[in-house]
C-alpha positions as CSV (number, residue, x, y, z in Angstrom):
1,M,-22.8,-30.9,17.5
2,S,-23.9,-28.0,15.3
3,Q,-23.2,-28.6,11.6
4,A,-23.2,-26.3,8.6
5,L,-26.3,-26.1,6.5
6,Q,-26.1,-28.4,3.5
7,A,-28.1,-28.7,0.3
8,V,-27.7,-32.1,-1.3
9,M,-28.8,-32.0,-4.9
10,P,-29.0,-35.4,-6.6
11,R,-30.3,-36.2,-10.1
12,W,-32.8,-38.6,-8.5
13,L,-34.2,-38.8,-5.0
14,V,-35.7,-42.1,-3.7
15,P,-37.3,-41.4,-0.3
16,V,-38.5,-45.0,0.1
17,H,-41.7,-43.8,1.6
18,P,-43.9,-43.9,-0.4
19,E,-42.5,-47.2,-1.7
20,G,-41.5,-47.0,-5.3
21,C,-41.4,-43.2,-5.5
22,V,-38.6,-41.5,-7.5
23,L,-38.3,-37.7,-7.6
24,E,-36.2,-35.5,-9.8
25,G,-35.0,-32.0,-9.4
26,Q,-35.2,-32.0,-5.6
27,A,-32.7,-30.9,-3.0
28,V,-32.4,-32.3,0.6
29,I,-31.6,-29.6,3.1
30,I,-29.7,-30.8,6.1
31,A,-29.5,-28.7,9.3
32,D,-28.1,-29.9,12.7
33,G,-28.1,-33.5,11.6
34,R,-31.7,-33.6,10.4
35,I,-33.6,-33.2,7.2
36,E,-34.9,-29.7,7.4
37,A,-36.6,-29.5,4.0
38,I,-37.0,-31.2,0.6
39,V,-37.4,-28.5,-2.0
40,P,-37.0,-28.0,-5.7
41,V,-33.4,-27.3,-6.7
42,A,-34.5,-23.9,-8.1
43,Q,-35.5,-22.8,-4.6
44,V,-32.2,-23.5,-2.9
45,E,-30.5,-20.2,-3.8
46,E,-33.6,-18.2,-2.7
47,R,-34.4,-20.0,0.5
48,F,-31.1,-21.5,1.6
49,D,-28.4,-19.3,0.2
50,Q,-26.0,-20.0,3.1
51,A,-26.1,-23.7,2.5
52,E,-23.1,-25.7,1.3
53,R,-24.2,-27.0,-2.1
54,V,-23.4,-30.7,-2.8
55,E,-24.2,-31.2,-6.4
56,L,-24.6,-34.8,-7.5
57,P,-25.7,-34.7,-11.2
58,D,-25.3,-38.4,-11.9
59,H,-26.4,-39.8,-8.6
60,V,-29.5,-41.1,-6.8
61,L,-29.8,-40.3,-3.1
62,I,-31.3,-43.0,-0.9
63,P,-31.7,-43.5,2.8
64,G,-28.6,-45.1,4.4
65,L,-28.8,-48.9,4.3
66,V,-29.5,-50.7,7.6
67,N,-27.6,-53.9,8.1
68,A,-30.1,-55.6,10.4
69,H,-27.8,-58.5,11.5
70,T,-24.1,-58.7,11.6
71,H,-21.1,-59.8,13.7
72,N,-18.7,-57.0,13.0
73,A,-15.5,-58.3,14.6
74,M,-15.7,-61.5,12.6
75,T,-14.4,-59.6,9.6
76,L,-11.0,-60.7,10.8
77,M,-12.1,-64.3,10.1
78,R,-13.2,-63.7,6.6
79,G,-12.3,-66.7,4.5
80,L,-10.9,-68.6,7.5
81,A,-13.2,-71.6,7.2
82,D,-15.3,-71.9,4.0
83,D,-17.6,-74.4,2.4
84,L,-18.6,-76.2,5.6
85,P,-21.9,-77.0,7.3
86,L,-23.0,-74.7,10.1
87,M,-22.2,-76.7,13.1
88,T,-18.9,-78.0,11.7
89,W,-18.0,-74.4,10.8
90,L,-18.9,-73.2,14.3
91,E,-17.6,-76.0,16.5
92,K,-14.4,-77.0,14.6
93,H,-13.3,-73.6,13.4
94,I,-15.0,-70.5,14.6
95,W,-15.4,-71.2,18.3
96,P,-11.9,-72.5,18.7
97,T,-10.5,-69.4,17.0
98,E,-12.6,-67.1,19.2
99,Q,-11.5,-68.9,22.3
100,R,-7.9,-68.3,21.5
101,W,-8.0,-64.8,20.1
102,V,-11.1,-62.8,20.9
103,G,-10.5,-59.9,23.3
104,P,-10.8,-56.1,23.2
105,D,-8.0,-55.6,20.6
106,F,-9.5,-58.2,18.3
107,V,-13.0,-56.7,18.5
108,R,-11.6,-53.2,18.0
109,A,-9.7,-54.1,14.8
110,G,-12.4,-56.2,13.4
111,T,-15.1,-53.6,14.1
112,E,-13.0,-50.8,12.5
113,L,-12.6,-53.0,9.4
114,A,-16.3,-53.8,9.3
115,I,-17.3,-50.1,9.7
116,A,-14.9,-49.0,7.0
117,E,-16.4,-51.6,4.6
118,M,-20.0,-50.8,5.5
119,L,-19.7,-47.0,5.3
120,A,-18.0,-47.3,1.9
121,G,-20.9,-49.4,0.8
122,G,-23.7,-47.1,1.8
123,T,-24.6,-48.7,5.1
124,T,-25.2,-46.2,7.9
125,C,-26.6,-48.3,10.7
126,F,-25.8,-51.9,11.9
127,N,-27.3,-54.2,14.4
128,D,-24.4,-56.1,16.0
129,N,-24.2,-59.4,17.9
130,Y,-20.8,-60.0,19.4
131,F,-18.6,-60.0,22.5
132,F,-17.1,-56.9,24.1
133,P,-20.0,-54.7,23.1
134,D,-18.3,-51.8,25.0
135,V,-15.5,-51.9,22.4
136,T,-17.9,-52.1,19.5
137,A,-19.8,-49.0,20.8
138,G,-16.5,-47.1,21.2
139,V,-15.4,-47.8,17.6
140,A,-18.9,-46.9,16.3
141,R,-18.9,-43.6,18.3
142,R,-15.4,-42.6,16.9
143,A,-16.4,-43.5,13.4
144,G,-19.7,-41.6,13.6
145,M,-21.8,-44.6,12.6
146,R,-25.3,-45.4,13.9
147,A,-25.4,-48.8,15.7
148,V,-27.6,-51.1,17.8
149,V,-25.0,-52.7,20.1
150,G,-25.8,-56.3,21.1
151,L,-25.6,-57.4,24.7
152,P,-24.5,-61.0,24.3
153,V,-26.0,-63.9,26.4
154,I,-24.8,-67.4,25.9
155,A,-24.4,-70.4,28.3
156,V,-20.8,-70.8,27.3
157,P,-17.8,-69.2,29.0
158,T,-15.9,-66.7,26.8
159,A,-13.4,-63.9,27.2
160,W,-16.3,-61.5,27.8
161,A,-18.1,-63.5,30.5
162,Q,-18.1,-66.8,32.2
163,T,-21.8,-67.4,33.2
164,E,-25.2,-66.2,32.0
165,R,-25.4,-64.1,35.2
166,E,-22.1,-62.4,34.3
167,Y,-23.3,-61.8,30.7
168,F,-26.3,-60.0,32.1
169,S,-24.3,-58.0,34.6
170,R,-21.7,-56.8,32.1
171,G,-24.3,-56.2,29.4
172,L,-26.5,-54.1,31.7
173,A,-23.4,-51.9,32.5
174,V,-22.8,-51.3,28.8
175,H,-26.5,-50.4,28.3
176,Q,-26.3,-47.9,31.2
177,D,-23.2,-46.3,29.7
178,L,-24.9,-45.7,26.4
179,V,-28.1,-44.2,27.7
180,G,-28.6,-40.8,26.0
181,E,-26.2,-41.5,23.1
182,E,-27.3,-39.9,19.9
183,L,-26.3,-42.7,17.6
184,L,-26.0,-45.8,19.8
185,T,-28.7,-48.0,21.3
186,T,-28.7,-51.5,22.6
187,A,-30.5,-54.9,22.2
188,F,-30.2,-58.1,24.1
189,A,-28.3,-60.6,21.8
190,P,-28.8,-64.1,23.0
191,H,-27.0,-66.5,20.7
192,A,-29.6,-69.1,19.9
193,P,-32.2,-71.3,21.7
194,Y,-29.8,-74.2,21.9
195,T,-27.2,-72.1,23.8
196,V,-29.4,-70.1,26.2
197,S,-31.3,-71.4,29.2
198,D,-35.0,-70.9,30.0
199,E,-34.1,-68.9,33.0
200,A,-32.0,-66.5,31.0
201,F,-34.7,-66.1,28.4
202,E,-37.3,-65.3,31.1
203,R,-35.0,-62.7,32.7
204,M,-34.2,-61.2,29.3
205,R,-37.9,-61.0,28.5
206,D,-38.6,-58.9,31.7
207,L,-35.5,-56.7,31.3
208,A,-36.2,-56.0,27.6
209,E,-39.7,-54.7,28.5
210,E,-38.3,-52.6,31.4
211,M,-35.5,-51.2,29.2
212,D,-37.5,-50.9,26.0
213,V,-35.0,-52.7,23.9
214,P,-35.3,-55.6,21.3
215,I,-34.1,-59.2,21.6
216,H,-31.9,-60.2,18.7
217,L,-31.8,-64.0,18.3
218,H,-30.6,-66.6,15.8
219,L,-33.7,-68.7,15.3
220,L,-34.7,-71.7,13.1
221,E,-31.5,-71.5,11.2
222,T,-31.3,-75.3,10.4
223,A,-33.5,-78.3,10.5
224,G,-31.2,-79.8,13.2
225,E,-32.1,-77.0,15.6
226,I,-35.7,-78.2,15.6
227,E,-34.7,-81.8,16.2
228,G,-32.3,-80.8,19.0
229,S,-35.0,-78.7,20.7
230,L,-37.5,-81.5,20.6
231,E,-35.0,-83.8,22.2
232,A,-33.8,-81.3,24.9
233,H,-37.1,-79.6,25.7
234,G,-39.9,-81.6,24.2
235,K,-40.9,-78.5,22.2
236,T,-39.9,-76.9,18.9
237,P,-37.9,-73.7,19.3
238,L,-41.0,-71.6,18.4
239,D,-43.2,-73.4,20.9
240,R,-40.6,-73.0,23.6
241,L,-40.1,-69.3,23.0
242,D,-43.9,-68.9,22.9
243,A,-44.3,-70.6,26.2
244,L,-41.6,-68.3,27.6
245,G,-43.4,-65.2,26.4
246,L,-40.7,-64.2,23.9
247,L,-42.8,-64.2,20.7
248,G,-43.7,-60.6,20.1
249,P,-42.7,-57.3,18.5
250,R,-39.5,-57.1,20.6
251,L,-38.1,-60.3,19.0
252,L,-35.8,-59.9,16.0
253,A,-35.6,-63.5,14.6
254,V,-32.5,-64.0,12.5
255,H,-32.5,-66.6,9.6
256,M,-35.9,-68.4,10.0
257,T,-35.3,-70.9,7.2
258,Q,-37.3,-73.6,8.8
259,L,-40.9,-72.3,8.7
260,G,-44.1,-74.0,7.8
261,V,-47.4,-72.4,7.0
262,D,-48.7,-72.4,10.6
263,D,-45.3,-70.9,11.8
264,I,-45.6,-68.0,9.3
265,R,-49.1,-67.3,10.6
266,R,-47.9,-67.3,14.2
267,V,-44.9,-65.0,13.4
268,A,-47.3,-62.6,11.7
269,R,-49.9,-62.7,14.5
270,T,-47.3,-62.1,17.2
271,G,-45.5,-59.3,15.4
272,V,-42.1,-60.9,15.3
273,H,-39.6,-59.3,13.0
274,V,-37.5,-61.5,10.6
275,L,-33.9,-60.6,9.8
276,H,-33.1,-62.3,6.5
277,C,-29.5,-63.2,5.7
278,P,-29.6,-64.8,2.2
279,A,-25.9,-65.1,1.3
280,S,-25.0,-66.6,4.7
281,N,-27.9,-69.1,4.6
282,L,-26.9,-70.2,1.0
283,K,-23.2,-70.5,1.8
284,L,-23.8,-72.6,4.8
285,A,-26.7,-74.5,3.1
286,S,-28.8,-73.8,6.1
287,G,-32.0,-73.4,4.1
288,I,-34.0,-70.6,2.5
289,C,-36.2,-68.2,4.4
290,P,-39.7,-68.0,2.8
291,V,-39.5,-64.3,2.4
292,A,-42.3,-64.0,-0.2
293,D,-44.7,-65.8,2.1
294,L,-43.7,-63.8,5.2
295,D,-44.0,-60.5,3.3
296,A,-47.4,-61.5,2.0
297,A,-48.5,-62.4,5.5
298,G,-47.6,-58.9,6.7
299,V,-44.4,-59.8,8.6
300,N,-41.8,-57.1,8.7
301,V,-38.8,-58.6,6.9
302,A,-35.4,-56.8,7.2
303,I,-32.1,-57.7,5.6
304,G,-28.7,-58.4,7.2
305,T,-25.4,-59.6,5.9
306,D,-24.5,-61.9,8.9
307,G,-20.8,-61.8,9.7
308,A,-18.0,-61.8,7.1
309,A,-16.9,-65.2,8.3
310,S,-20.0,-66.8,6.8
311,N,-20.9,-64.4,3.9
312,N,-18.0,-63.3,3.2
313,T,-18.9,-59.6,2.7
314,L,-20.9,-56.9,4.4
315,D,-22.4,-55.8,1.1
316,M,-26.0,-54.7,1.5
317,F,-26.4,-54.2,-2.3
318,A,-25.6,-57.8,-2.9
319,E,-28.0,-58.8,-0.1
320,M,-30.8,-56.8,-1.6
321,R,-30.3,-58.5,-5.0
322,L,-30.2,-61.9,-3.5
323,T,-33.3,-61.2,-1.4
324,A,-35.3,-60.3,-4.5
325,L,-34.0,-63.1,-6.7
326,L,-34.3,-65.9,-4.0
327,A,-37.9,-64.9,-3.2
328,K,-38.8,-65.2,-6.9
329,G,-37.0,-68.5,-7.4
330,A,-38.3,-70.1,-4.1
331,S,-41.9,-69.0,-4.6
332,G,-42.1,-69.5,-8.4
333,N,-43.5,-66.0,-8.7
334,P,-41.5,-63.4,-10.6
335,E,-43.6,-60.7,-9.0
336,A,-42.5,-61.7,-5.4
337,V,-40.4,-59.1,-3.6
338,P,-40.1,-56.5,-6.4
339,A,-37.1,-54.1,-6.4
340,A,-38.9,-51.4,-4.4
341,R,-39.8,-53.9,-1.7
342,A,-36.2,-55.2,-1.5
343,L,-35.0,-51.6,-1.0
344,S,-37.6,-51.1,1.7
345,M,-36.3,-54.3,3.4
346,A,-32.8,-52.9,3.4
347,T,-33.8,-49.5,4.8
348,V,-37.1,-48.7,6.5
349,N,-37.9,-52.3,7.4
350,G,-34.6,-52.6,9.2
351,A,-35.2,-49.3,11.0
352,R,-38.6,-50.5,12.0
353,A,-37.2,-53.8,13.4
354,L,-34.6,-51.9,15.5
355,G,-37.2,-49.4,16.8
356,L,-35.5,-46.6,14.8
357,D,-38.1,-45.9,12.1
358,E,-39.1,-42.6,13.5
359,R,-35.5,-41.5,13.1
360,I,-34.1,-43.2,10.0
361,G,-35.0,-45.5,7.0
362,T,-36.7,-42.9,4.8
363,I,-35.9,-39.5,3.5
364,E,-38.5,-37.3,5.2
365,V,-38.5,-33.9,6.8
366,G,-37.7,-34.2,10.5
367,K,-35.7,-37.5,10.3
368,S,-32.0,-37.8,10.8
369,A,-30.0,-37.2,7.7
370,D,-28.6,-40.8,7.2
371,L,-28.1,-40.8,3.4
372,A,-26.1,-42.5,0.7
373,A,-25.4,-41.1,-2.8
374,V,-25.0,-43.7,-5.5
375,A,-23.5,-42.9,-9.0
376,L,-25.4,-44.4,-11.9
377,N,-23.2,-43.1,-14.7
378,Q,-21.1,-46.2,-15.0
379,P,-21.5,-48.6,-18.0
380,G,-23.1,-51.3,-15.8
381,T,-25.9,-49.0,-14.8
382,L,-26.6,-47.3,-18.1
383,P,-29.1,-46.4,-19.5
384,V,-31.3,-45.6,-16.6
385,H,-34.8,-46.7,-17.4
386,N,-35.7,-47.5,-13.8
387,V,-33.7,-46.1,-10.9
388,I,-34.9,-48.5,-8.2
389,S,-34.5,-51.5,-10.5
390,H,-30.9,-50.4,-11.0
391,L,-30.3,-50.0,-7.3
392,V,-31.3,-53.6,-6.6
393,Y,-30.4,-55.5,-9.8
394,A,-27.5,-53.7,-11.3
395,T,-25.6,-51.4,-8.9
396,G,-22.4,-52.4,-7.0
397,R,-21.5,-50.9,-3.7
398,N,-18.4,-49.4,-5.3
399,Q,-20.8,-46.9,-6.9
400,V,-21.6,-45.3,-3.5
401,S,-19.7,-41.9,-3.6
402,D,-20.9,-40.1,-0.5
403,V,-22.5,-41.0,2.8
404,W,-24.0,-39.0,5.7
405,V,-24.8,-40.2,9.2
406,N,-26.8,-37.8,11.3
407,G,-25.9,-35.0,8.9
408,R,-22.2,-35.7,9.1
409,R,-20.5,-36.5,5.8
410,V,-18.5,-39.7,6.7
411,L,-17.7,-40.7,3.1
412,H,-16.7,-38.0,0.7
413,E,-16.1,-38.9,-2.9
414,R,-15.2,-42.5,-1.9
415,E,-12.8,-41.3,0.8
416,L,-13.5,-42.2,4.5
417,E,-13.6,-39.1,6.6
418,T,-13.7,-40.6,10.1
419,L,-11.4,-43.6,9.9
420,D,-7.8,-43.9,8.8
421,E,-8.1,-46.5,6.1
422,S,-4.4,-47.2,6.0
423,E,-4.4,-47.9,9.8
424,V,-7.5,-50.2,9.4
425,Q,-5.7,-52.1,6.7
426,R,-2.5,-52.4,8.7
427,A,-4.4,-53.9,11.7
428,A,-6.2,-56.3,9.4
429,H,-2.8,-57.6,8.0
430,Q,-1.4,-58.0,11.5
431,W,-4.4,-60.0,12.7
432,A,-4.3,-62.2,9.5
433,A,-0.7,-63.2,10.5
434,R,-1.8,-63.9,14.1
435,L,-4.7,-66.0,13.2
436,S,-2.6,-68.2,10.9
437,E,-0.2,-69.0,13.8
438,K,-0.2,-72.6,14.9
439,E,-0.8,-73.5,18.6
């Protein structure tokens, strides 16, 4: 879709590459969804006089944030079961609720709510893992949001599929329907080693290679997962996945709180990406991912929120802050994961994990114009001594004023342009009433 030429002129520009760079007096020229040029503001009138001028005198322009792991539809279960251990939370509350209520309408309403929340918070791309991925894709398409749509696989019957074979069949159909989409790609989304068979993992390994897609897996989330794997398979989850040929650059390993020194070396050697969800891990007391050690070992660490049922927000600014602070506290090193690295983890590292880093994650000529403008003129972010420090340690997502996805302005002065916020809210209220019903 052809779009008008735009000249976005912020006070500060943080391209993310090179890491830590802050520019002033620069305009980003957008044409047909891509960044055509980055030029001094003084040259806009002369070189791009037909461009729509977007003046942002108190703002920093950053790449759109990449939420590397979420379960969008679970926004409808926000606050439904809090302050519980992971397996109690899953088995006693989340899974029964899903069995009763999850279907296309649930996923549609939950995904619309999630996308509204994420776009308003500067997130332009998400990596989803949930049922009815066809519905998720449809909502993302209508909202104009970039997404990696998970193709779920789990050895448990659900409203989406009854057997692992059916999960593959339906997932492959969704993948085929999305081939050629500008903003939508796919990934296999097996739930976890303890809910997926060896046969399914082997088939997934071969198909992922053939289809050139990632494998997005919860892994080493709790100590109990290791004990259960040893009992069921005689191997740790990492050893089992290694034997099945799954450890490699296609694997997006979510959580990874149970890693020893040798495990970190193996993850680094095999090129596995780690998707870190600090708020969810803390809330469920699952453990702390050794992000500082992984980063030092050269592992690509990206940041996700997890679902709103376990977080309870999809706030990537909060996750950046937690990532940096947890890494310092856990390692005892205040220099671990500085602000600029945390911003990279929330942008280009996520793009790299999803195989999208040639398109998004940095502000560079030729890349898609996925951008977020953040106002720094509020009391909580003044004075501005260090722009990137403020983004990570001081800024709230409510300071995001404007967002572009593929050059399309989807948030304009805090107003959503592609979703009817009142309708999104109405559906959320209706589902809240439903989910509170007794059997």
